MDAnalysis code that builds the backbone (N, CA, C; Angstrom):
import MDAnalysis as mda
import numpy as np

u = mda.Universe.empty(426, n_residues=142, atom_resindex=np.repeat(np.arange(142), 3), trajectory=True)
u.add_TopologyAttr("name", ["N", "CA", "C"] * 142)
u.add_TopologyAttr("resid", np.arange(1, 143))
u.add_TopologyAttr("resname", ["MET", "ARG", "GLU", "ASP", "ILE", "GLU", "LYS", "LEU", "ILE", "THR", "ASP", "ASN", "SER", "VAL", "CYS", "VAL", "LEU", "ALA", "THR", "VAL", "SER", "GLU", "GLY", "ARG", "PRO", "HIS", "CYS", "SER", "LEU", "MET", "SER", "TYR", "ALA", "PRO", "ALA", "ASP", "ASP", "CYS", "ARG", "GLU", "ILE", "TYR", "MET", "VAL", "THR", "GLN", "LYS", "GLY", "THR", "LYS", "LYS", "TYR", "ALA", "ASN", "LEU", "ARG", "GLN", "ASN", "PRO", "SER", "VAL", "SER", "LEU", "LEU", "ILE", "ASP", "SER", "ARG", "LYS", "ASP", "ASP", "GLU", "ARG", "SER", "LYS", "THR", "ARG", "ALA", "LEU", "THR", "VAL", "THR", "GLY", "PHE", "PHE", "GLN", "GLY", "VAL", "ALA", "SER", "THR", "GLU", "GLN", "LYS", "THR", "GLN", "ILE", "ARG", "GLN", "ARG", "LEU", "LEU", "LEU", "ARG", "HIS", "PRO", "ASP", "LEU", "LYS", "THR", "PHE", "PHE", "GLU", "GLU", "ASP", "ASP", "ALA", "GLU", "ILE", "ILE", "VAL", "VAL", "LYS", "VAL", "SER", "THR", "VAL", "GLN", "LEU", "LEU", "ASP", "GLY", "LEU", "LYS", "ASP", "ALA", "TYR", "PHE", "GLU", "GLU", "VAL", "THR"])
u.atoms.positions = np.array([
    [104.535, 84.010, 106.901],
    [103.797, 85.245, 107.119],
    [102.306, 84.929, 107.021],
    [101.545, 85.503, 107.925],
    [100.101, 85.259, 107.916],
    [99.470, 85.755, 106.623],
    [98.437, 85.048, 106.213],
    [97.741, 85.357, 104.956],
    [97.132, 86.762, 104.972],
    [96.563, 87.195, 106.095],
    [95.951, 88.521, 106.158],
    [96.992, 89.633, 106.036],
    [98.204, 89.359, 106.508],
    [99.283, 90.339, 106.376],
    [99.728, 90.424, 104.916],
    [99.891, 89.282, 104.277],
    [100.241, 89.278, 102.854],
    [99.173, 90.005, 102.034],
    [97.909, 89.798, 102.384],
    [96.805, 90.450, 101.665],
    [96.875, 91.969, 101.836],
    [97.163, 92.436, 103.026],
    [97.276, 93.880, 103.262],
    [98.417, 94.462, 102.416],
    [99.522, 93.730, 102.330],
    [100.662, 94.184, 101.519],
    [100.301, 94.196, 100.036],
    [99.694, 93.115, 99.551],
    [99.403, 93.026, 98.117],
    [98.217, 93.888, 97.687],
    [97.273, 94.139, 98.575],
    [96.105, 94.956, 98.233],
    [96.411, 96.444, 98.164],
    [97.520, 96.858, 98.748],
    [97.893, 98.267, 98.757],
    [99.047, 98.507, 97.791],
    [99.299, 99.757, 97.495],
    [100.381, 100.080, 96.566],
    [101.204, 101.291, 97.004],
    [100.853, 101.870, 98.150],
    [101.562, 103.035, 98.665],
    [101.894, 102.781, 100.135],
    [103.095, 103.191, 100.524],
    [103.513, 103.044, 101.915],
    [104.291, 104.285, 102.335],
    [104.565, 104.368, 103.621],
    [105.480, 105.378, 104.134],
    [106.789, 104.661, 104.435],
    [107.867, 105.151, 103.852],
    [109.207, 104.618, 104.076],
    [109.908, 105.511, 105.084],
    [110.370, 104.919, 106.186],
    [111.126, 105.674, 107.187],
    [112.583, 105.244, 107.135],
    [113.457, 106.231, 106.975],
    [114.901, 106.006, 107.004],
    [115.462, 106.849, 108.135],
    [116.738, 106.654, 108.435],
    [117.347, 107.456, 109.497],
    [118.789, 107.769, 109.131],
    [119.202, 108.964, 109.502],
    [120.585, 109.395, 109.303],
    [120.963, 110.299, 110.463],
    [122.119, 110.012, 111.055],
    [122.621, 110.806, 112.184],
    [121.576, 110.947, 113.278],
    [120.834, 109.858, 113.528],
    [119.842, 109.849, 114.599],
    [118.542, 110.560, 114.288],
    [118.386, 111.029, 113.052],
    [117.173, 111.759, 112.686],
    [116.360, 110.955, 111.683],
    [115.082, 110.714, 111.997],
    [114.233, 109.970, 111.060],
    [113.789, 110.850, 109.897],
    [113.490, 110.186, 108.786],
    [112.995, 110.867, 107.591],
    [111.946, 109.956, 106.963],
    [110.757, 110.482, 106.679],
    [109.665, 109.691, 106.101],
    [109.376, 110.152, 104.677],
    [109.065, 109.161, 103.831],
    [108.755, 109.438, 102.429],
    [107.554, 108.595, 102.021],
    [106.613, 109.205, 101.313],
    [105.489, 108.479, 100.744],
    [105.970, 107.828, 99.456],
    [105.795, 106.503, 99.341],
    [106.380, 105.755, 98.229],
    [105.365, 104.819, 97.585],
    [105.443, 104.698, 96.273],
    [104.735, 103.641, 95.555],
    [105.593, 102.387, 95.661],
    [104.940, 101.223, 95.793],
    [105.725, 99.996, 95.924],
    [105.052, 98.831, 95.213],
    [105.824, 97.768, 95.065],
    [105.318, 96.480, 94.582],
    [106.012, 95.409, 95.417],
    [105.253, 94.427, 95.912],
    [105.873, 93.366, 96.702],
    [106.315, 92.188, 95.830],
    [107.254, 91.411, 96.346],
    [107.572, 90.121, 95.747],
    [106.360, 89.206, 95.953],
    [106.293, 88.124, 95.211],
    [105.161, 87.205, 95.326],
    [104.949, 86.710, 96.750],
    [106.032, 86.468, 97.483],
    [105.916, 85.964, 98.858],
    [105.912, 87.085, 99.902],
    [105.937, 88.332, 99.457],
    [105.906, 89.530, 100.318],
    [107.115, 89.646, 101.249],
    [108.170, 88.936, 100.964],
    [109.367, 89.007, 101.798],
    [110.357, 90.066, 101.311],
    [110.067, 90.636, 100.160],
    [110.796, 91.787, 99.649],
    [109.778, 92.792, 99.125],
    [110.102, 94.063, 99.292],
    [109.246, 95.136, 98.797],
    [110.122, 96.051, 97.953],
    [109.604, 96.388, 96.758],
    [110.374, 97.139, 95.773],
    [109.815, 98.546, 95.593],
    [110.738, 99.504, 95.476],
    [110.399, 100.904, 95.240],
    [111.458, 101.482, 94.309],
    [111.243, 102.687, 93.849],
    [112.245, 103.366, 93.033],
    [112.368, 104.808, 93.522],
    [113.592, 105.319, 93.478],
    [113.856, 106.697, 93.875],
    [114.992, 107.238, 93.021],
    [115.284, 108.486, 93.181],
    [116.435, 109.083, 92.518],
    [117.626, 109.025, 93.466],
    [118.804, 108.821, 92.906],
    [120.012, 108.674, 93.715],
    [120.342, 109.929, 94.521],
    [119.871, 111.092, 94.074],
    [120.197, 112.342, 94.761],
    [119.274, 112.697, 95.915],
    [118.373, 111.828, 96.288],
    [117.408, 112.155, 97.343],
    [117.971, 111.905, 98.738],
    [117.362, 112.553, 99.710],
    [117.739, 112.354, 101.114],
    [117.503, 110.907, 101.531],
    [116.385, 110.320, 101.094],
    [116.085, 108.935, 101.484],
    [117.146, 107.975, 100.975],
    [117.620, 108.196, 99.746],
    [118.636, 107.300, 99.192],
    [119.963, 107.468, 99.928],
    [120.324, 108.698, 100.247],
    [121.548, 108.936, 101.029],
    [121.438, 108.260, 102.393],
    [120.271, 108.379, 103.015],
    [120.060, 107.731, 104.309],
    [120.195, 106.212, 104.196],
    [119.605, 105.628, 103.142],
    [119.675, 104.174, 102.941],
    [121.118, 103.711, 102.773],
    [121.905, 104.481, 102.070],
    [123.310, 104.115, 101.839],
    [124.121, 104.213, 103.135],
    [123.727, 105.147, 103.989],
    [124.434, 105.329, 105.258],
    [123.963, 104.331, 106.315],
    [122.656, 104.057, 106.339],
    [122.071, 103.169, 107.336],
    [120.972, 102.353, 106.647],
    [121.195, 101.071, 106.390],
    [120.233, 100.277, 105.621],
    [118.981, 99.853, 106.390],
    [118.887, 100.144, 107.678],
    [117.690, 99.792, 108.450],
    [116.527, 100.691, 108.052],
    [115.377, 100.080, 107.784],
    [114.199, 100.843, 107.382],
    [112.965, 100.343, 108.110],
    [111.945, 101.164, 108.044],
    [110.621, 100.786, 108.512],
    [109.629, 101.278, 107.469],
    [108.601, 100.474, 107.234],
    [107.528, 100.840, 106.313],
    [106.216, 100.817, 107.069],
    [105.300, 101.680, 106.694],
    [103.942, 101.653, 107.226],
    [102.989, 101.476, 106.057],
    [102.207, 100.409, 106.126],
    [101.181, 100.115, 105.132],
    [99.875, 100.009, 105.903],
    [98.836, 100.696, 105.438],
    [97.601, 100.660, 106.221],
    [96.355, 100.591, 105.348],
    [95.226, 100.488, 106.023],
    [93.940, 100.380, 105.331],
    [93.073, 101.599, 105.593],
    [93.661, 102.751, 105.772],
    [92.897, 103.938, 106.168],
    [91.865, 104.380, 105.134],
    [91.916, 103.833, 103.937],
    [90.915, 104.193, 102.941],
    [89.540, 103.622, 103.291],
    [89.530, 102.651, 104.229],
    [88.256, 102.099, 104.683],
    [87.475, 103.167, 105.433],
    [86.163, 102.981, 105.523],
    [85.290, 103.986, 106.125],
    [85.451, 104.137, 107.632],
    [85.583, 103.046, 108.364],
    [85.624, 103.125, 109.821],
    [87.047, 103.186, 110.335],
    [87.423, 104.317, 110.926],
    [88.786, 104.507, 111.441],
    [89.111, 103.503, 112.551],
    [88.122, 103.141, 113.372],
    [88.388, 102.224, 114.481],
    [88.727, 100.820, 113.987],
    [88.454, 100.541, 112.711],
    [88.768, 99.229, 112.148],
    [89.979, 99.277, 111.213],
    [90.680, 100.397, 111.204],
    [91.865, 100.529, 110.370],
    [92.910, 99.511, 110.803],
    [93.549, 98.915, 109.819],
    [94.639, 97.984, 110.063],
    [95.928, 98.679, 109.632],
    [96.926, 98.654, 110.504],
    [98.209, 99.278, 110.204],
    [99.305, 98.239, 110.354],
    [100.107, 98.092, 109.321],
    [101.200, 97.119, 109.317],
    [102.525, 97.862, 109.325],
    [103.333, 97.609, 110.339],
    [104.684, 98.130, 110.390],
    [105.621, 97.020, 109.956],
    [106.399, 97.304, 108.943],
    [107.365, 96.349, 108.399],
    [108.747, 96.889, 108.711],
    [109.594, 96.082, 109.314],
    [110.988, 96.483, 109.467],
    [111.834, 95.605, 108.558],
    [112.916, 96.172, 108.099],
    [113.763, 95.418, 107.193],
    [115.029, 96.169, 106.884],
    [115.682, 95.703, 105.814],
    [116.971, 96.253, 105.431],
    [117.006, 96.537, 103.937],
    [117.576, 97.670, 103.594],
    [117.803, 98.051, 102.207],
    [118.883, 97.158, 101.624],
    [118.611, 96.664, 100.423],
    [119.585, 95.849, 99.690],
    [119.753, 96.421, 98.297],
    [120.928, 96.316, 97.769],
    [121.136, 96.686, 96.381],
    [120.629, 95.588, 95.458],
    [120.498, 95.905, 94.199],
    [120.057, 94.923, 93.203],
    [121.301, 94.269, 92.619],
    [121.346, 92.938, 92.697],
    [122.548, 92.193, 92.342],
    [122.827, 92.119, 90.842],
    [121.805, 91.918, 90.035],
    [122.060, 91.660, 88.618],
    [121.151, 92.504, 87.730],
    [121.542, 92.633, 86.479],
    [120.729, 93.337, 85.492],
    [119.400, 92.617, 85.294],
    [119.433, 91.300, 85.308],
    [118.199, 90.514, 85.156],
    [117.226, 90.780, 86.304],
    [117.747, 90.806, 87.536],
    [116.906, 91.098, 88.698],
    [116.333, 92.514, 88.595],
    [117.156, 93.456, 88.180],
    [116.713, 94.844, 88.029],
    [115.580, 94.934, 87.003],
    [115.708, 94.217, 85.899],
    [114.671, 94.202, 84.858],
    [113.367, 93.612, 85.388],
    [113.456, 92.521, 86.132],
    [112.257, 91.888, 86.690],
    [111.550, 92.800, 87.687],
    [112.315, 93.442, 88.547],
    [111.729, 94.357, 89.535],
    [111.108, 95.560, 88.835],
    [111.808, 96.093, 87.862],
    [111.287, 97.240, 87.095],
    [109.955, 96.875, 86.450],
    [109.860, 95.695, 85.840],
    [108.608, 95.251, 85.210],
    [107.493, 95.108, 86.243],
    [107.824, 94.570, 87.400],
    [106.831, 94.406, 88.474],
    [106.307, 95.773, 88.926],
    [107.218, 96.717, 89.111],
    [106.811, 98.067, 89.526],
    [105.970, 98.751, 88.450],
    [106.377, 98.634, 87.185],
    [105.646, 99.292, 86.102],
    [104.272, 98.668, 85.868],
    [104.148, 97.390, 86.097],
    [102.846, 96.731, 85.969],
    [101.867, 97.305, 86.990],
    [102.354, 97.554, 88.164],
    [101.520, 98.077, 89.255],
    [101.380, 99.596, 89.203],
    [102.421, 100.252, 88.683],
    [102.460, 101.723, 88.654],
    [102.935, 102.205, 87.285],
    [102.090, 102.132, 86.261],
    [102.520, 102.567, 84.925],
    [102.955, 104.035, 84.898],
    [102.481, 104.822, 85.854],
    [102.849, 106.238, 85.937],
    [104.330, 106.441, 86.275],
    [105.028, 105.386, 86.685],
    [106.455, 105.495, 87.013],
    [107.363, 105.369, 85.790],
    [106.787, 105.129, 84.617],
    [107.581, 104.878, 83.409],
    [108.599, 105.992, 83.143],
    [108.174, 107.238, 83.140],
    [109.108, 108.332, 82.859],
    [110.132, 108.486, 83.986],
    [109.716, 108.180, 85.197],
    [110.631, 108.231, 86.345],
    [111.765, 107.226, 86.153],
    [111.437, 106.021, 85.684],
    [112.450, 104.987, 85.440],
    [113.404, 105.361, 84.315],
    [112.967, 106.199, 83.413],
    [113.805, 106.582, 82.277],
    [114.865, 107.618, 82.647],
    [114.755, 108.192, 83.839],
    [115.743, 109.168, 84.283],
    [117.051, 108.460, 84.637],
    [118.164, 109.114, 84.354],
    [119.483, 108.521, 84.547],
    [119.775, 108.111, 85.990],
    [119.253, 108.876, 86.945],
    [119.593, 108.578, 88.339],
    [118.522, 107.784, 89.081],
    [117.602, 107.156, 88.353],
    [116.586, 106.312, 88.997],
    [117.258, 105.059, 89.556],
    [116.920, 104.732, 90.778],
    [117.530, 103.578, 91.447],
    [116.449, 102.751, 92.146],
    [116.539, 101.457, 91.992],
    [115.589, 100.545, 92.631],
    [115.996, 100.333, 94.082],
    [115.007, 100.373, 94.951],
    [115.188, 100.074, 96.368],
    [114.560, 98.710, 96.620],
    [115.322, 97.811, 97.214],
    [114.808, 96.514, 97.634],
    [114.863, 96.487, 99.155],
    [113.707, 96.274, 99.782],
    [113.659, 96.121, 101.230],
    [113.423, 94.655, 101.540],
    [114.370, 94.044, 102.222],
    [114.264, 92.669, 102.693],
    [113.544, 92.716, 104.043],
    [112.358, 92.121, 104.109],
    [111.514, 92.179, 105.305],
    [112.097, 91.289, 106.406],
    [112.205, 91.839, 107.613],
    [112.679, 91.033, 108.744],
    [111.599, 90.810, 109.803],
    [110.740, 91.807, 110.031],
    [109.619, 91.629, 110.969],
    [108.393, 92.359, 110.443],
    [107.234, 91.913, 110.912],
    [105.975, 92.601, 110.639],
    [105.208, 92.708, 111.949],
    [104.532, 93.839, 112.129],
    [103.657, 94.019, 113.287],
    [102.352, 94.602, 112.785],
    [101.278, 93.862, 112.982],
    [99.957, 94.271, 112.523],
    [99.148, 94.780, 113.693],
    [98.652, 96.005, 113.566],
    [97.700, 96.547, 114.522],
    [96.348, 96.492, 113.850],
    [95.460, 95.699, 114.414],
    [94.128, 95.473, 113.854],
    [93.121, 96.188, 114.743],
    [92.643, 97.355, 114.292],
    [91.793, 98.176, 115.141],
    [92.642, 98.970, 116.110],
    [92.099, 99.238, 117.284],
    [92.804, 100.092, 118.237],
    [93.729, 99.341, 119.193],
    [93.470, 98.048, 119.436],
    [94.227, 97.357, 120.479],
    [94.811, 96.009, 120.079],
    [94.293, 95.369, 119.087],
    [94.710, 94.005, 118.733],
    [95.982, 94.039, 117.903],
    [97.086, 93.566, 118.481],
    [98.392, 93.600, 117.799],
    [98.940, 92.183, 117.631],
    [99.648, 91.996, 116.513],
    [100.296, 90.722, 116.215],
    [101.681, 91.012, 115.663],
    [102.702, 90.295, 116.188],
    [104.086, 90.485, 115.766],
    [104.637, 89.172, 115.226],
    [105.442, 89.264, 114.163],
    [106.047, 88.065, 113.587],
    [107.422, 88.385, 113.028],
    [108.384, 87.519, 113.326],
    [109.681, 87.593, 112.663],
    [109.564, 86.830, 111.351],
    [110.096, 87.401, 110.296],
    [110.023, 86.788, 108.976],
    [111.366, 86.135, 108.690],
    [111.323, 84.865, 108.361],
    [112.578, 84.156, 108.101],
    [112.771, 83.909, 106.632],
])
């Protein structure tokens, strides 16, 4: 993955998560934390949400991470990440992801303490960076 793409992922902490169910898209604003290599992105949600039901039904997802906080809109960088929802395999992995999320988002502490809090792991498969209005770059992530 290109260094500038990794930087955009690591410099930000909020994304839009798009899921789909029965042919209908659903978008959610989410706090996230990336893995060190940015090949996985971690979030947390409640099991009773529409997004979680959609993920369980169809694991294909898309994320939008951007730089719109910058002053010049014409220089905004937008990264579309496609990937797949994965469950967390072990208690140790769940603990590590939880710590990573809490380090980046201490405000999620009470959310994690709820009984139905569930970690979302998105395994990145492709990235597409739009740099400004016309300059686009696409990469498959292996």
